[in-house]
N, C-alpha and C positions, 0 to 999 in steps of 0.2 A: 157588375163585377165588384168584388170586394177590394177596396183600396189596400195596397201592400202594407202601408203603415198600420192600418187597423188589423190586418192579418198578423203582423208581428206582435202587436199588443195582445191579441187573443191568444197567440201561442205562448207568450210570456206569462199571461195570467193563468193559462191552463197548467203550465209547468209549475208555477208557484203553488197552485191549489194541490196539484199532485204531490209536490214536495212536502207541503204542510201536512197532507193526509198521512204520509209515511213518516212524519216527525223527523225529516232530514233538515239539516242546515244547508243554506245555499252553497257554502264552500264544499259540501260533499259532492256536488255535481261536477266539479272541475278537478282534474288531476294534472299536475305539472308534466310537461312533455319530457323534461330532462332533470335528473337529479344533480345537485351541486357536486363538484368533484370533492373527494374526501382527502386528497393528498395535500400536504402543505406546499404553498407557493414558495418560490425562491426568496421572496421578501421575508419569509418567516424562518429561514434557515439560521439566522443569527440568534434565534431564541435559545440555542444551546449555550451561548456565551453569557456568563453572569453579568458582564458589563452592559450587555444589551438592555437588561431589565433595570440596572442602576441608572443608565443614561435616560431611559424612558421616564423613570420616576423623577429624576432631576428636572426634565423638561416639563413634566406635569406640575411639579411644585413651583417652577418658575412662572407658569401660566396662572396658577392660583394666587401667587404673591403679587403678580402684576395686575390682577383683576381689581378694578377700583371698587366693585361691589363687595369684595371680600377683604379689603384692606382695613384691618383693625389694629389698634395699638398692640404691638407684640409684647408678650409677657412670658418669660422663661418658666418652663415647668420644672420644678424641683423634683417632683415624684411622677412616675408613670405607672399606672395599673392597667394592664391589658386583660380584659375578660373575653374568653373564647367559649361560646356556646357551640359545642361540637354538633354539627348537623342541625343547628337552629335556623330552619328556613323561615321565610316570612309567613308562610302558612302556619308553622308551629307557633310563632309569636301571636298571630291572630287568634288561633284556637285557644292558646293559653289565657287570653283575656277572658274568654267564656269560662274557662276552667276556674278563673278567679271569681266568677259569678255573674258577670254582665258584659255585654258587648262593648259598653262604654268605658269599661275599666282599662287601665294602662299598666303595663309592666314598668318597673322603676326606671329602666333605662330609656323607655319611650318618652320620658319627660325631659331627657337631656336636650341641650340647646341646639345641637346640630346633628344632621343625619345624612348619610350617603349610601351608595351601593357599590359593591365590588364584584369583579368578574373572577370566577374561581377556577377556570380550566387549568389543566397541567400542560406542559409543553407537548406531550405526546398523546393526551387524552382529552376528550371534550368534557368529561365529567371527572372531577377531582377526587382524590382520596385524601386522607388526613395528613399524609406525609409530604406530598408535593405541595399541598396548600400551606402546611406549617413552614416550609422553606420560604414560601412567598411572604406570608404576613409576619414572620419573625426575622427573616434574613434579607428580604427585598429581592429575591431571585426566584423565578419560576423554574421548576424542576420536572423530572420525569415521574410518572406514576409509581408509587411505592418506594421512592427514594427520599432521603431528607438530609439537609445540611450539605448538599453537593449540587453543582450545576448540572444541566441537562447533558453535558458532555460525558457524564458517567451514566451508562445504561443500567437498568435493573440487573442485580446479581453480579455486578462487576466486582469480584473479590478484592482486586488490588487498586482499581480505579478510585475507590473512596479514600485511599491514603494519599493521593496526590494533593498537596497543599494548594496548588494553583486551581484545583477544581472544587475545593472546599469553600463553603460560604461562612460568613461571620454573622452571628445573630445580634439582635439589639441588646441582649444580655451582656455580650462582650463589650459593646459600645458603652453601656452604662458602667461596667466595671472599669473600663479604661479611664472613666472620669470619676473614679472612686465612689460610685454609688453602691449601696448595698443591693443585693439581688436575691431572688428566690422565686419559687413557683409552687402552685397548689393544683392538684387535679384529682378527680374521682376515678381516673383510669389507673392502669399500671404506670409507675414512674418512668418506665421504659417505652411507653406507648408513643405513637407517632406525633401527637401534638406537643407534649412536653419535650420529646426528644429533639424537636427542631431547635431548642434553645442551646443544646450542648453537643449533639451527636452528629457524626458524618458517616452515613451508612447507605449502602447500595440496595438494601432490602430492609424495610421497616420491621420485619418479623425476625431479624437476627438479634433477638433480645438476650440470648445466652449462648454459650459456646456450642452446645448441642445443635441449636438452630443453625449456626454458622456452618457446622460440619455437614449438616443435611444437604446443603447446596454445593458440597464439594470444595468448600473453602477451608483454609487452615486457620483455626481460631487464634493461633499465635501471631498471625499476620493480619487477619481480618478481625479486628477487635469488636466484640459484641457490644450492644448498647449499654448493658448493665455495667460492664467494665469501664466504658467511656464515662459513665456518670461518676465513677470513683476516681478515674485517672486523668481525665481531660482537664486542662488548665482552667477553662470556664467553669466547669463543674466544681472545682476545688474552692471557688470563691462564693458559691451559693450559701447564704447564711441560713436559709430555711427551705426545706423540701418536704412537702406533705402529699402523700399519694398512697396508692396500693402497689402490689407487685412484689411482695417479698420472695415469691417463688423463683424469680429470675436471678436472685443473689446468692442462693445456697444450693449445695449439691443435692442430688436426688436421694441420697442416703440419709439426709438430715430432715427432721420434722421441725416446723416453725412453732411459734408461740400458740398457734391454734391447731397443732398436730397435723399440719398439711405438709407434704413433701416438697422439696425444692425441685428445680428443673435442670440445674447445672450438671456437668459431667467432669469438671476439673478439680473437684474436691476443695474448692475455695469457698470461704465465707466472706463475701464482698461487703456485707453489712459491718462485720467486725473490722475489715480493712478500712472501710470508710471512717469509722470512729477513730481508729488508730492514726490514720492520716490527718484527719482534721484536728485531733488533739495536739498535733505538732504546731498547729497554727493558733489554737485557742481552746476554749472549753467546748467540747462536743458531746452530744447525747443522741441516743437512738430511742424512739418511743414506738409502741405498737398498738396502743389503744387510747381511748379518749381520756382516761384518767392520767395516763402518762403525758398527754399533750397539755392537760390542765395544770400539771404540777411542774412544768419546766422552770428551772431556777432563773432568776433575772440576770445572773452573771454568765449564762450560757451564750456562747457565740454562734455555734453551729448546731442546727437541729435537723435530723432525718427522721421523719415519721412515715412508717409504712404500715398501714392499718388493715391490710387484707392480703391474703396470699396472691390473689389476682386482682381484677378490677373490683371496685367497691360494690356492695349491694346497692339496690336502688334506695333513694331517700325515704320512700314510703316504708320499706322494710326496716330501715334503721330506726325510724320514729315509732312505727307501730309495734315492732318486736323488741324495742328498747335494746338494740344491739350496742355493744361497748365500742362503738366507732363514732367519730365526729362526723357531722354533716358538712356539706360544702361551705355553708355560711359560718359555721364554727371554725373551720380550718382557715377561712379567709380572715376572720377576726384575729385568730392567733398569729397568722403570718404578718398582718399589718402591725400588730402590737410588737412583735419581735423585731421587725425592721425599724420601727420608730424608736424602740428601746436602745438601738445602737447609737442614738444621738449623733448621727452622721449629718453634718450640715450640707453635704452634697446630695442628700436625698436617697431615694431608692427606686428600683424597678421591680415590679411584681407581676407575674403571669398567673392567671387563675382560669382553669378550664372546668366547665360543667360538661364532663365527658359522656355522661350516661343518657343525655338526650339522644345522642347518636346510637348508642347501644340499643335503646328501647325501640327506636324506629326500625332498626335492622330486623328486629323480631316482630314488627307490626304491633308492638305494645303501646298503643296510643295513650292510654292513661298514664303509664309510667313516663312517657316522653313529656307530657304536659306538666306532670308534677315535678319532674326534674327542671323544667323551664321555670316553674314557680320558685323553686329553691335557688336557682341561678339568679333570678331577679332579686330575691331576698339578700343574697350575698352582695350584689352590686349596690343595693340601697344601703346596706350596712357599711360598705367601703366608702361610699360618698359621704355618709354621716361621720365617719371616723377621720376624714381628711378634709382639707380646705379646697374649695373650688378655685381659690386664688393661686395655689402653688402645685396642685395635683391634677394632672391630666388623666382622665379615665376614658378608655376606649373600649367599646363593647362590639363584638362582631361574631360571625360564624365562619367556619372554614369551608363549608359547602352546604348544599340543600339536601332535601330528601323527597321522596315521591308521594308523601302524604298530601291528600287534597281535602279541602273544606268546601263541601258542595251541597247542592240542593236548595230548596226554598223553605227550610224549616221555620216555624213561627218563632218570634222573639221570645227569649227566655227558655227555649228548649234545652234539654240536656245535650251538651256538645259531645258527650261520650256515649249517648244512647241512640235510639232510632230517630230518624228524621220524621217529621210530621206528614211528609208526602209518601207516596208509594210509586213503585216502578210500573212499567207497562205490563209486566208479568203478574201484577196484582200483589206483589210481595213488598214488604218494607225494606228500606235500606238505611244505612248509617250516614250521618253527616260527614264523618271522617272515614277515609278509605285510602288504600295504597295502590300504586300502579303494579307492584310486584311483591313477592314474599311468600312466607309460609301461610299467611292468612288466606291464601287461595283455597286451602283445604277446609276452611271454615266458611267459604263463600259458595262453592259449587259442588253439586253431587257428581257421582261418577258418570252420569249421562250428560253432564254439561249444563244442566239446569241449575238455577240458583236455589240455595237453601233458604228456608224461611228463617230470617235472622232474629225473629222474635223469640226463638227458643233459647237464646244465649243469655248468660248473666253478665251484664256489662259493668257491674260493680267489681268484678274480678279483674285485678290489674294485669293478670297474665292472659287475658283474653286477646287473641290475635284478631285485629280488625281486617275487614275484607280486602282482598288483593286480586288483581286481574290476571297476573301471570305467576305461575308457580316457580319460586326460587327458594333455595335454602336460606338465603339472607337477602332482605330487601336492599335495593341499591340506593346510592346517592342520586341527587338531582343536579342539573347543570345550571339552573337559574341563578341570578345574582342574589347575594345575601346583604343584609343590612349592616350598616356601621353607625354606631351611636356614640357621640363624643361630648364630654363635659370637662371644662377646665381651660387652662391656658392654651391658646391657639387651637381650640376645638373647631373653630370656623374653617380650618384647612380641610376638614373631613367631609365637606359638602360636595356632592356631585356623584358621578358614576365613573369609576376608574379601576385600574388593574389592582388585584389583591396585593401584588408585590410593592405597591406604593405605600402601604400602611406603615411599615417600620420607618420609612424615610420621613413621613409626616410626623411621627412621634419623635424621631431623632431631632428634627428641626425645632420642635416645640421645646425640647430639653437641651438643645445645643450640645448634642453628643454625636459620636460616630462621625459621619461626613461633615458635620457642622460644629465640631469641637473647635474652640477658638484659641486653644493654648498649645498647639502642636502635639496633641495627644497626651499631654501631661495632666495629672490630676489637679483640679482647682485647689488653691490653698485653703486649708480649713482653719478658721479663726481659733478654734479650740486647740489646735496643734501648733499654732504659731505664737500665741500670746505667752504661753507658759515659758518657753525658752527665753523670751525677752525679759520676763519678770525675773527669771533666775539670773540673767546677766546683770540686770539692774541691782539685784541683791548682792552679787559678788562685788560690784563696783563700790557700793556703799560700805560693805564689810572691809574692803581693802583700804578705804579712806580712813575708817576708824583705827585699823591696825597701824597705819602710817602715823596717825596722830598720837 
C-alpha cells in the first residue's frame, strides 16, 4: 500500500504540474469563502468630524518627534513649496525614468533626502478624487468624494451645507498668511479645478466652477457661491500675490469672447477677471496677463499677478514646446512665481503651491506618452525651484494626490522603448506593450469586436495621442487606490519619513514653518525687521532735531 504521506506529495506534485501547464499562479486555485464587509465600522464614524483628522495628525507628529531615530536639530522653514503631481503614481515615476532614457536615471525629486508614503482614500470612497484629496493634503482633513474645503459632515451637492463655517476647513495657505508670509499658486489645470481650489474654496461639488454649473444642480448661485467667484471674493484668495493657471472661461459670460476668441461659461454677465484686477488694485498694483509675453514683462513694482493662459486646462507640454504656443510651461511659471514672491522682500518668507495637473489628464485618456512627458516637465520645475532656493530655509515637499491604473509590466530587455512594444509576446502569439491600463478608452485599441486582441504592432507609438491598451472599456480611465510617494528636502524634511494618512502632510509642513497650529505668537504676524527699524530711526531723527531747535 502507498504511504498516505507519499500519496499527498504525489497529489501536490500533480496539481503543481497541472497548474504550471495552464500558466496559473498558485493563488488562483483558492477563493476566499467570505468577502470583507464593505460598510464602515462604528470606529470610523468619527471620520466626518474635522477634529478627528487633526487629532490623528497631532498624535502621529508626536510619535515622529519622540522617535529617537528621527530626532534631528530642528530648523525653522522660512519658505514652503508644495509640488503636487496630479495622478503621479509610483508606476508613473518608474516609467518616467525610462522616458528620461535609462532605468538608472532619477527624477529630480527622487534625489531628495527623505521619502514616505501617504494613504489617499476619501471618507466615503476607497479611491480618491482630486477634491477630497486636496482637502487632505492642503487642509489636514479627509472629506467626501467630490467635495473640497469642507469636512465630511457636508455631503456631495449640499447647496447650503458648504456655507456653514463650522464645517469649512482652513488650508495651509491661510496658516501662512496669518504669519504674514506671501502666498501664491501655479497649476496647468483651470485655476478653479479641484487641486488648487483646495487652497481657497469651500464647495460641495468640485464642478461648481461657475454660476451656471451651480444652477444645474438646483442650487441658487446667489447663495451657493461658485469656485470662480470664491477666488475673487474669499479672504484667503485676496491675499494671493501670484496666481498662474488656465481657466479663463469660468470668469466671463458666455456672450463674451476671450483673448483667443473662445466664449466664457458664465450666465451672470459678470467679468470676474476685471473684478479681480479692480479689487486687488485697492490693495496694491495688480495686473492680469494671458500669454507668455505678458508673464515675461511683468513690472517689478507689481504686487498682485493673475495669469490665465488658456480658456480651459493647459495644452500638454509637448504641444506647447513643439507647436511653439504663446503659453508658458510649468517650469517657466514656477520660476516666475518664485521670483515674484522673492521680489516682495518679505522676511517672513512665502508659501507656494505648484501643480503638474496634466499627468492626471493624460492618464484619464490612456495617453501614456503625454503622462510621462508631463512628469518630466514636473521634475524640471522642481529642480529649478530647488536651485532657486536654499535647502537651509526652504522646505520643498513633492507628492501626488492619488494613483492611476497604469501598469509597467512584462520582461522587456534592458534599454527597450518604454512607450513601445515589449520584447516578449503573449500566449496568443501577439505582442503587447510594457505600459497598459486597467480601464479606459484604450480598450478599443486593444480588442476586436469578437473579443480577441488586436495586433498592437500596427500602431504608431510615436503619436502622443495614441491610447495605450486597457482591459475594461470606460469613457475615462479611473484613479487607483494605492499609496503615493512623498519626497521632502529642506528644514525638518525628516518628518516626512514613513507611511501615514495624506491628511498629515499640511500639519508636518506647518510644524516645520511654525505656522497654523504651531504658531508661537498667538496668531499675530512675526515682527519684520524692515518694518520696525524705520520708525525707530525716524524717532531718533526727531529727538536729535528737537535738541538742535532747543539749543
